[in-house]
C-alpha positions as CSV (number, residue, x, y, z in Angstrom):
1,M,62.5,305.9,259.3
2,R,63.3,302.9,260.9
3,A,66.5,301.7,261.6
4,W,68.5,298.9,260.1
5,R,68.7,295.4,262.5
6,S,69.7,291.6,262.1
7,A,67.0,289.4,261.1
8,L,69.4,286.4,260.9
9,E,72.9,285.7,261.3
10,L,74.9,282.6,260.8
11,D,78.8,281.7,261.7
12,A,81.1,279.9,259.3
13,K,79.6,276.9,259.0
14,R,76.6,278.4,258.2
15,H,75.0,277.7,261.4
16,I,72.4,279.7,263.1
17,V,73.8,282.0,265.6
18,N,71.1,284.7,266.1
19,G,67.5,285.5,264.9
20,S,66.1,283.1,262.6
21,P,65.2,282.1,258.3
22,A,61.5,283.3,259.3
23,A,61.7,286.9,261.2
24,L,63.9,287.3,257.6
25,A,61.0,286.0,255.9
26,D,58.5,288.0,257.3
27,A,60.5,291.3,256.6
28,I,61.3,290.4,252.9
29,G,58.2,290.0,252.7
30,Q,57.1,293.3,253.3
31,A,58.9,294.9,251.2
32,A,62.1,295.4,253.6
33,D,65.9,295.7,252.0
34,L,68.5,293.9,252.6
35,R,72.1,293.8,252.8
36,I,74.2,291.2,254.1
37,Y,77.7,292.4,255.8
38,T,80.5,289.1,256.0
39,E,84.0,288.9,257.4
40,F,86.8,287.8,255.5
41,L,90.6,288.2,255.5
42,H,92.4,289.8,252.3
43,N,94.8,286.9,251.7
44,E,92.4,284.0,251.8
45,H,89.3,285.7,249.8
46,I,90.8,288.8,248.0
47,D,95.1,288.3,246.8
48,V,96.3,284.0,248.0
49,Q,99.2,285.9,246.9
50,S,99.5,288.3,249.3
51,T,101.1,288.5,252.9
52,S,98.3,290.4,253.7
53,A,96.0,288.8,256.9
54,E,94.1,292.0,257.4
55,R,90.5,291.4,258.1
56,I,87.8,293.0,255.7
57,R,84.4,293.7,256.9
58,E,82.1,293.9,253.4
59,V,78.1,294.7,253.4
60,A,76.6,294.8,250.4
61,E,73.3,295.6,248.7
62,F,70.9,293.2,247.7
63,G,68.7,295.6,245.3
64,V,66.3,292.7,244.1
65,T,64.7,290.6,247.0
66,Y,63.2,287.0,245.9
67,R,60.6,285.0,248.5
68,V,59.9,281.6,247.6
69,G,56.9,279.8,248.4
70,G,56.1,281.8,251.0
71,S,59.6,280.8,253.4
72,W,62.5,280.9,251.4
73,V,64.3,283.9,250.6
74,A,67.2,284.8,248.3
75,G,68.9,288.7,247.5
76,I,71.0,289.7,243.8
77,M,73.1,292.4,243.7
78,S,71.5,293.8,240.7
79,L,74.0,297.4,240.1
80,R,77.4,296.0,240.9
81,Q,80.5,296.3,238.6
82,P,83.2,293.6,240.0
83,I,86.0,295.6,241.9
84,E,89.3,294.6,242.3
85,L,90.4,295.6,246.2
86,P,91.9,298.0,247.0
87,V,92.8,299.0,243.9
88,G,89.9,299.2,241.4
89,F,87.6,297.6,239.3
90,G,88.5,294.4,237.7
91,P,89.8,294.1,233.7
92,R,86.4,294.0,231.7
93,S,83.6,295.4,232.6
94,S,80.9,292.8,233.6
95,M,78.2,293.1,236.1
96,S,78.0,290.6,239.3
97,F,74.8,289.5,240.1
98,F,75.8,288.1,242.5
99,L,73.1,285.6,244.6
100,Y,72.6,285.0,248.3
101,N,70.5,282.6,249.7
102,Q,68.9,282.7,253.3
103,D,71.1,279.4,254.3
104,G,75.1,281.1,252.9
105,T,74.8,279.2,249.2
106,Q,75.9,281.9,247.3
107,A,76.4,282.2,243.0
108,I,77.0,284.5,240.7
109,A,76.3,285.4,237.3
110,R,78.4,287.7,235.3
111,P,77.4,289.2,232.0
112,Y,79.9,290.7,230.4
113,L,78.8,294.6,229.1
114,D,81.2,294.4,225.9
115,G,79.7,292.0,224.2
116,G,82.9,289.7,223.7
117,P,83.9,286.7,221.4
118,V,82.3,283.3,222.6
119,T,84.3,280.4,222.4
120,T,81.9,277.5,223.8
121,A,78.6,276.3,223.9
122,L,76.1,277.1,226.1
123,G,75.8,274.0,229.2
124,S,77.4,272.7,232.2
125,A,81.0,274.1,232.2
126,V,84.5,271.6,234.1
127,P,84.3,273.1,237.4
128,V,87.2,275.0,238.4
129,T,88.3,275.8,241.6
130,P,90.7,278.7,242.1
131,S,93.7,277.4,243.5
132,N,94.8,278.0,247.1
133,M,91.5,279.2,248.4
134,P,90.4,276.4,251.0
135,K,87.4,278.4,252.3
136,Y,85.8,278.7,248.5
137,H,84.1,275.4,247.5
138,L,82.9,275.3,243.6
139,L,79.0,274.0,243.4
140,D,78.8,273.9,239.5
141,S,79.8,276.1,236.6
142,W,77.6,276.4,233.4
143,D,78.5,278.7,230.3
144,A,82.3,279.4,230.7
145,G,83.6,281.0,227.5
146,T,80.0,282.5,226.6
147,N,78.9,286.6,227.6
148,A,77.3,285.1,230.7
149,P,79.1,282.9,232.6
150,S,77.3,281.2,236.1
151,Q,78.6,279.5,239.1
152,N,76.4,278.2,242.2
153,F,79.2,277.9,245.3
154,I,80.0,278.3,249.4
155,Y,82.4,280.9,250.4
156,D,83.1,280.3,253.9
157,F,82.8,283.8,255.1
158,D,83.5,284.0,259.1
159,R,80.4,285.7,259.7
160,F,76.9,286.6,257.4
161,R,74.6,289.1,259.3
162,Y,71.5,289.4,257.3
163,C,70.2,292.8,257.6
164,V,67.0,294.1,257.0
165,N,65.6,298.1,256.7
166,D,61.6,297.3,257.4
167,S,60.7,301.2,257.3
168,W,58.4,300.4,253.9
169,R,54.5,300.8,254.0
170,E,51.9,298.6,251.6
171,V,49.4,301.1,250.5
172,L,48.0,298.9,247.6
173,S,47.6,295.2,246.4
174,H,45.7,294.5,243.3
175,S,45.4,291.4,241.6
176,A,46.7,290.2,237.7
177,S,44.1,292.3,236.2
178,G,43.7,295.5,238.1
179,T,41.0,294.8,240.9
180,V,41.9,296.2,244.6
181,V,42.4,293.4,247.0
182,S,43.1,295.8,249.5
183,G,44.4,299.6,250.0
184,S,44.2,302.4,247.3
185,L,45.2,304.2,244.7
186,E,44.1,307.3,246.2
187,E,47.1,306.7,249.8
188,L,49.6,305.3,246.8
189,V,49.5,308.8,244.6
190,D,49.3,311.1,247.5
191,A,52.4,309.2,249.4
192,F,54.0,309.5,245.3
193,S,52.7,313.2,245.1
194,S,54.5,313.5,248.7
195,G,58.0,312.6,247.1
196,C,57.8,309.0,248.5
197,A,60.0,306.4,247.3
198,I,58.0,303.1,245.7
199,K,59.0,300.0,246.0
200,L,57.0,296.7,244.3
201,G,56.8,293.6,245.3
202,I,55.5,291.2,242.2
203,T,53.9,287.8,242.1
204,G,54.7,285.2,239.6
205,L,57.2,287.7,237.3
206,C,59.2,284.6,237.0
207,A,56.4,282.0,235.3
208,D,57.5,282.1,231.7
209,M,60.7,280.6,232.8
210,D,59.7,277.1,232.4
211,D,57.7,274.9,230.2
212,D,55.6,274.5,233.1
213,P,55.0,277.6,235.0
214,C,52.2,275.9,237.2
215,G,55.6,273.4,238.4
216,L,57.9,276.4,240.0
217,P,57.0,277.5,243.5
218,G,55.2,280.5,244.2
219,H,57.7,283.8,244.3
220,E,57.2,287.7,244.8
221,L,60.4,289.2,243.3
222,F,60.7,292.7,245.3
223,V,62.6,296.0,243.6
224,Q,62.1,299.6,244.1
225,G,61.1,302.2,241.1
226,G,63.0,304.9,239.9
227,S,60.5,307.7,237.9
228,A,56.3,307.3,238.4
229,Y,53.8,308.7,237.0
230,F,49.9,309.5,237.1
231,Y,47.2,309.9,234.7
232,T,44.7,312.2,236.3
233,E,42.3,311.4,233.6
234,Q,42.5,307.4,233.1
235,N,43.2,307.5,237.0
236,L,46.1,305.6,236.2
237,F,49.9,305.1,237.7
238,I,52.8,303.5,235.9
239,L,55.8,303.3,237.8
240,G,60.0,302.6,236.2
241,S,61.8,300.2,238.3
242,H,65.0,299.8,239.0
243,P,67.3,297.1,237.5
244,L,66.6,293.5,238.2
245,V,67.5,289.9,238.0
246,R,65.6,287.3,237.2
247,V,65.6,284.3,238.1
248,R,64.1,280.8,238.0
249,P,62.8,280.1,241.1
250,S,63.8,276.9,243.2
251,V,64.8,276.7,246.6
252,P,67.5,277.5,246.9
253,M,67.6,279.7,244.7
254,H,70.6,278.9,242.1
255,Y,72.1,279.9,238.2
256,A,72.0,277.6,235.0
257,S,71.9,278.0,231.5
258,H,69.1,279.9,230.2
259,N,67.3,280.4,233.5
260,W,68.4,284.2,234.3
261,D,68.3,287.4,232.9
262,F,67.8,290.7,233.7
263,G,66.0,293.9,232.5
264,W,64.2,296.6,233.8
265,L,60.0,297.1,234.6
266,M,57.4,299.1,233.5
267,A,54.5,298.2,236.0
268,R,50.7,299.8,235.9
269,S,48.3,300.1,238.6
270,D,45.9,298.3,236.4
271,G,48.2,295.2,236.5
272,R,49.8,295.5,233.2
273,V,53.4,294.9,233.1
274,V,56.0,295.3,230.5
275,Y,59.8,293.5,231.2
276,R,62.0,295.0,229.0
277,R,64.4,292.2,228.7
278,C,68.4,291.8,228.2
279,D,69.3,287.9,227.1
280,P,72.9,288.0,228.9
281,Y,74.3,285.7,226.3
282,T,73.6,288.3,222.9
283,L,73.2,291.4,225.0
284,K,70.0,291.8,222.6
285,F,66.8,293.0,223.9
286,S,62.8,292.4,223.6
287,D,60.1,293.5,225.8
288,Q,57.5,290.9,227.3
289,V,54.2,291.9,228.6
290,S,52.0,290.3,230.9
291,Q,49.3,290.6,233.4
292,Q,50.4,291.0,237.2
293,A,49.6,290.4,240.8
294,I,51.0,293.6,242.1
295,R,51.4,295.1,246.0
296,W,52.8,298.4,246.0
297,F,54.8,300.7,249.0
298,V,56.1,303.6,250.0
299,R,58.6,305.7,252.6
């Protein structure tokens, strides 16, 4: 197992102090796991009414990563419920789909899990910057009063450190039709049968999020798998993914009305992918079927 290492580090002004965006993009392009280290003061970021200026270090897991246009990296916290430091959880159950770009710009989409009442229509909302938080710079706000509000912002953390673990090994790459490009299904099956974890790199999964898919930048989404299955007579490998968040690809990545959703994948070695999509505004599910080029990684 390779150790975690810093691929890119930014200061409070988001200037590069170590590493490089290219090094980060190279690592993510090989399915590296991503965790981002930040530092902040309790009464600047958590509770501005508090007298405590205790320094807090945070390391967050970004279970879904994107490489857009071959060189731009963004990560999304795909498993996080909001924590009310240091006592427990927030008052209303939701997901906190924080999104961090490689330049330190940030965003959050928050689908509420109780499907509460909708009080306003979808669309741009009046930005409301939290009081007494000079390090918080709200860029725009969307869908306030719905079940899935989102914001794009910058918080001036004292430090950003993009840590990667690139211990994944690519064993199979195939086209959308399932034609092998490199590696072999046999190598994937051998690794899976030995108990290895599996991660997917899927090209173009968000192409349907724009009326003109050709107008979107090329993109690859990476997500780890859970349960896997191999049909020994059909020679067919199937994987169920961890939860993921889709966002319309852009540079930088950002949230807006109807440009994101979340769900789970069933991916097969013949290129067939079923995306069980959750509409964040209604919490209703539907299945989308497509053929996708996939790279398979093991560890």
